[in-house]
C-alpha positions in Angstrom: -19.4 -68.5 20.8 -17.4 -65.5 19.4 -14.7 -63.8 21.5 -12.9 -60.6 21.2 -9.6 -61.4 19.5 -8.1 -58.0 18.5 -8.7 -54.4 17.7 -7.7 -53.0 14.3 -6.2 -49.6 13.4 -6.5 -49.6 9.6 -4.0 -47.1 8.2 -3.0 -45.7 4.8 0.6 -46.6 5.7 2.2 -48.3 8.7 4.1 -45.2 9.6 0.9 -43.2 9.9 -0.7 -45.9 12.0 2.2 -46.2 14.4 2.4 -42.4 14.7 -1.3 -42.2 15.5 -1.1 -44.9 18.2 2.0 -43.2 19.6 0.1 -39.9 19.9 -2.8 -41.6 21.6 -1.1 -44.0 23.9 2.5 -42.7 24.2 3.7 -46.1 23.1 5.9 -47.1 20.2 4.3 -50.3 18.9 6.9 -52.6 17.2 6.7 -54.3 13.9 4.7 -57.6 13.8 4.8 -59.4 10.5 4.2 -59.4 6.8 1.2 -61.2 5.3 2.6 -62.2 1.9 -0.6 -64.1 1.2 -2.6 -60.8 1.6 -0.1 -58.2 0.6 -0.4 -56.4 4.0 1.8 -55.9 7.1 1.3 -54.9 10.7 2.5 -53.8 14.1 1.2 -55.6 17.2 0.7 -54.7 20.8 -0.7 -56.9 23.7 -3.7 -55.5 25.5 -4.1 -58.1 28.2 -5.0 -61.8 28.2 -5.3 -63.0 24.6 -6.5 -59.6 23.3 -4.2 -57.4 21.2 -4.0 -54.3 19.0 -3.1 -54.6 15.3 -2.0 -51.7 13.2 -2.5 -52.9 9.6 -1.8 -51.4 6.2 -1.2 -52.4 2.6 2.4 -53.5 2.0 3.7 -51.5 -0.9 6.5 -53.9 -1.5 4.3 -57.0 -1.7 2.6 -58.6 -4.7 -1.2 -58.6 -4.7 -2.9 -61.7 -3.4 -4.9 -62.4 -6.5 -8.1 -61.6 -4.7 -9.5 -58.8 -2.6 -7.5 -58.1 0.5 -8.9 -58.1 4.0 -10.0 -55.0 6.0 -11.0 -53.1 2.9 -7.3 -52.3 2.2 -7.7 -52.4 -1.6 -9.9 -49.3 -1.5 -7.1 -46.8 -0.6 -9.4 -43.8 -1.1 -11.9 -45.1 1.5 -9.1 -45.9 3.9 -7.7 -42.4 3.5 -11.2 -40.8 3.9 -11.8 -42.7 7.1 -8.4 -41.8 8.3 -8.9 -38.1 7.6 -12.2 -38.2 9.4 -10.6 -39.6 12.5 -12.0 -43.1 12.1 -8.7 -44.8 12.7 -9.6 -47.5 15.2 -11.7 -48.9 12.4 -12.8 -52.4 13.4 -12.2 -55.6 15.4 -11.8 -59.3 14.9 -13.8 -62.0 16.7 -12.4 -65.5 17.3 -14.4 -68.7 16.9 -13.8 -72.4 16.8 -16.8 -73.0 14.5 -16.5 -70.5 11.6 -18.7 -72.6 9.3 -21.5 -72.4 11.8 -21.1 -68.6 12.4 -21.1 -67.9 8.6 -24.0 -70.1 7.8 -26.7 -67.7 6.4 -24.6 -64.7 7.3 -22.2 -64.6 4.3 -23.8 -61.4 3.2 -22.5 -59.7 6.4 -19.1 -61.5 7.0 -18.2 -62.9 3.6 -16.9 -66.3 2.9 -14.3 -68.5 4.6 -10.8 -68.2 3.2 -8.1 -70.6 4.4 -4.7 -68.9 4.9 -1.8 -68.9 4.1 -2.6 -70.3 0.7 0.2 -72.8 0.6 -0.2 -74.3 4.0 -3.3 -73.0 5.8 -3.2 -72.7 9.6 -6.3 -70.5 10.1 -9.5 -69.4 8.4 -10.7 -65.8 7.9 -14.0 -64.6 6.6 -13.6 -62.0 3.9 -16.4 -60.5 1.7 -15.8 -61.0 -2.0 -15.1 -57.3 -2.4 -12.8 -57.2 0.7 -15.0 -54.6 2.4 -15.3 -54.5 6.2 -18.3 -56.5 7.5 -21.3 -54.2 7.8 -18.9 -51.3 7.1 -16.9 -52.3 10.1 -19.8 -52.3 12.6 -19.6 -56.1 12.7 -16.4 -57.9 13.4 -14.3 -59.8 11.0 -14.2 -63.5 11.9 -11.1 -65.7 12.5 -10.9 -69.4 13.3 -7.4 -70.5 14.4 -8.3 -74.1 14.2 -8.0 -74.8 17.9 -4.6 -73.2 18.2 -4.2 -70.2 20.5 -2.5 -67.1 19.2 1.1 -67.0 20.2 1.0 -64.0 22.5 4.7 -64.3 23.3 5.5 -63.1 19.8 3.5 -59.8 20.5 5.1 -56.9 22.3 3.9 -56.3 25.9 4.4 -52.7 26.8 2.1 -52.7 29.8 -1.1 -51.7 27.8 -4.4 -53.1 29.0 -7.8 -52.7 27.4 -10.3 -51.3 30.0 -13.3 -50.3 27.8 -14.3 -50.6 24.2 -17.3 -48.8 22.6 -18.9 -48.5 19.2 -21.0 -45.5 18.3 -23.6 -46.3 15.6 -26.8 -44.6 14.3 -28.7 -47.9 14.5 -27.5 -49.1 17.9 -30.6 -51.2 18.6 -30.4 -53.3 15.5 -26.6 -53.7 15.9 -27.1 -54.8 19.5 -29.6 -57.4 18.4 -27.1 -58.8 15.9 -24.4 -59.0 18.6 -26.8 -60.8 20.9 -27.7 -63.2 18.1 -24.0 -64.0 17.6 -23.4 -64.5 21.3 -20.3 -62.4 21.4 -18.1 -62.5 24.5 -16.6 -59.0 25.4 -18.1 -57.1 22.4 -17.8 -53.3 22.2 -20.5 -51.5 24.2 -22.8 -50.0 21.5 -24.0 -46.4 22.0 -26.2 -44.3 19.7 -24.5 -41.6 17.5 -24.6 -40.0 14.1 -21.6 -41.9 12.6 -19.8 -45.2 13.1 -16.9 -44.6 15.5 -14.9 -46.9 17.8 -13.2 -45.8 21.0 -11.0 -47.8 23.3 -9.9 -46.8 26.8 -6.5 -48.4 27.4 -4.5 -48.3 30.6 -0.8 -47.6 29.9 2.2 -47.0 32.2 1.4 -43.3 31.8 -2.3 -43.6 32.7 -5.6 -44.4 31.0 -5.7 -43.1 27.4 -8.1 -43.2 24.5 -7.5 -44.7 21.2 -10.0 -43.8 18.4 
């Protein structure tokens, strides 16, 4: 089974991502970590239980990973176009303990398993060869932490809690069928609409706010 792991704000720069989340949630999300193996970095925020929010961007001070980065971050023009169109909550990651089984016959959607970090792998992540978001972001990226839970104590808890998560998509019926086939626990609620757009209702100390 796949479970909701985290939501992803994919930003042209970390400063822009943090500023956007601040404007939506009235929260200053602190720095998380650098991914030297991917040439990216992030800010992290707990959303209740084992679910969290990641603000991720290309790290301009890092060397390239020698392959396509995750989350489509090599295509800066596409990231900027989505950002300017207001598609800032751009995707999500699902957790599994059986990534090989999930990917079998579905590599065309999710990509291939990559063991990370390169030098001493501790988790597996599915990345398409071109680094693009799975199904243009309508399908989740897949992570397998090899039986080890995410260390939530290392992620800031500012009192934010995820209350609702929706995905607008023009082919809601086909996407819903894919989600049912995957057996996803706590997937976004899929609603019909003209373009792909995520929205999350998040309870904060200042009330319920929307992140999109």
